[in-house]
C-alpha positions in Angstrom: -45.8 -98.6 -141.7 -44.1 -100.6 -138.7 -46.0 -99.4 -136.2 -48.9 -100.1 -138.2 -48.3 -103.9 -138.2 -47.4 -103.8 -134.6 -50.7 -102.3 -133.4 -52.6 -104.7 -136.7 -50.7 -107.6 -134.4 -51.4 -106.1 -131.1 -54.7 -105.5 -132.0 -55.5 -109.5 -133.3 -53.6 -110.8 -129.8 -56.0 -108.9 -127.8 -59.0 -109.6 -129.8 -58.1 -113.4 -129.2 -56.9 -113.3 -125.8 -60.7 -111.2 -124.6 -63.0 -114.2 -126.9 -60.9 -117.0 -125.1 -61.3 -115.4 -122.0 -65.4 -114.6 -122.7 -65.1 -118.7 -123.4 -64.2 -119.5 -119.9 -66.2 -117.0 -117.6 -68.8 -118.7 -116.1 -72.5 -117.2 -115.8 -73.8 -114.7 -113.8 -72.6 -111.7 -112.7 -68.9 -111.8 -112.4 -69.7 -112.2 -116.5 -71.3 -108.9 -116.6 -68.3 -107.9 -114.9 -65.6 -109.5 -116.8 -67.5 -108.3 -119.8 -67.5 -104.4 -118.8 -63.6 -105.0 -118.0 -62.5 -106.7 -121.3 -64.1 -104.2 -123.2 -62.2 -101.8 -121.5 -59.0 -104.0 -122.7 -59.9 -103.6 -126.3 -60.9 -100.5 -125.9 -57.2 -99.7 -124.8 -55.6 -102.0 -127.6 -57.8 -99.6 -130.3 -56.7 -96.1 -128.7 -53.1 -97.2 -128.2 -51.6 -95.3 -131.1 -53.8 -92.4 -129.9 -50.8 -92.2 -127.1 -48.1 -91.2 -129.4 -50.4 -88.8 -131.0 -47.9 -86.0 -130.4 -45.0 -87.9 -132.1 -46.8 -88.1 -135.5 -45.7 -85.4 -137.9 -47.3 -83.7 -140.8 -44.4 -82.4 -142.4 -45.2 -84.2 -145.8 -42.6 -83.3 -148.5 -44.1 -81.5 -151.2 -43.9 -80.5 -155.1 -42.6 -76.8 -155.6 -45.1 -74.8 -156.5 -43.2 -72.8 -158.8 -44.1 -73.9 -161.9 -48.4 -73.0 -160.8 -47.4 -69.9 -159.4 -45.6 -68.6 -162.3 -48.7 -69.7 -165.1 -50.9 -68.0 -162.5 -48.9 -64.9 -162.5 -49.0 -64.7 -166.5 -52.2 -65.8 -167.0 -52.6 -62.8 -164.3 -50.9 -60.6 -166.1 -52.4 -61.4 -169.0 -56.3 -60.8 -167.6 -54.8 -57.8 -166.4 -53.4 -56.3 -169.7 -56.4 -57.7 -171.5 -58.7 -55.6 -169.0 -56.7 -52.4 -169.3 -57.1 -52.8 -173.5 -60.5 -53.1 -173.4 -60.6 -50.2 -170.9 -59.2 -48.3 -173.7 -61.3 -49.1 -176.5 -64.1 -48.2 -174.6 -62.3 -44.9 -173.7 -61.9 -44.1 -177.1 -65.2 -45.5 -178.3 -67.1 -42.7 -176.3 -65.1 -40.0 -177.8 -65.4 -41.2 -181.4 -62.0 -42.7 -182.4 -61.1 -46.2 -183.5 -57.8 -47.8 -182.1 -56.3 -49.6 -185.0 -54.1 -51.2 -182.3 -54.2 -51.3 -178.4 -50.8 -52.5 -176.9 -50.6 -52.8 -173.2 -47.4 -53.8 -171.3 -47.7 -54.9 -167.6 -45.4 -56.4 -165.3 -45.8 -58.1 -162.3 -44.1 -56.4 -158.3 -41.8 -58.1 -155.9 -45.6 -58.7 -153.7 -47.6 -59.6 -156.7 -49.3 -56.5 -157.9 -49.8 -55.9 -161.3 -49.4 -52.8 -163.1 -48.8 -51.0 -166.6 -45.4 -50.3 -167.7 -46.7 -48.4 -170.9 -49.4 -48.2 -173.1 -49.2 -47.2 -176.6 -52.4 -47.0 -179.0 -52.3 -46.3 -182.6 -54.9 -44.7 -184.6 -55.7 -44.2 -188.3 -54.3 -41.3 -189.9 -57.6 -39.4 -190.1 -57.1 -38.6 -186.2 -54.0 -37.1 -186.5 -55.6 -33.9 -185.3 -56.8 -35.4 -182.3 -53.4 -36.7 -180.7 -53.7 -34.7 -177.6 -57.3 -35.6 -177.2 -56.6 -39.2 -177.4 -53.8 -39.1 -175.1 -55.9 -37.3 -172.4 -58.7 -39.7 -172.7 -56.7 -43.1 -172.4 -54.6 -41.0 -169.5 -58.0 -40.2 -167.7 -58.9 -43.7 -167.9 -55.9 -45.4 -167.1 -54.0 -43.8 -164.8 -50.7 -44.2 -167.2 -49.2 -41.6 -169.8 -49.9 -43.6 -172.9 -48.3 -42.6 -176.0 -50.3 -42.4 -179.4 -49.7 -43.6 -182.6 -50.5 -42.0 -186.2 -51.3 -45.2 -188.6 -50.2 -44.1 -192.4 -51.8 -46.7 -194.8 
């Protein structure tokens, strides 16, 4: 901030000196040459901060991105789980089975990828004789061994 104040003060002093010099100059060819020189002086005063541009640092202290990263990871994990549940629901529907409940447990690896830990499907007891068929269809759909439980009412 101090550098900005110094530059502003130098610019004002330059403008005052150039204005005074312009008023004192005689008419004619000398005045045209002097205008050019005074313009160069004004431009150099304007550009003075640029000589220190290499000293300028872009290191800006920022807040931690951890809360955002945690939220994003959690949201991604929830969306992934919901998508896998929908895939399982559609797969079961295609073989004529309606699930009572679909549970998909996911996790995030160190590299940020989301994977399925386990999947569990609960079906009505009328599908008890088709459990192996349901397990095969689910495993084919999501690539993970799926537990199928029978819900007895």
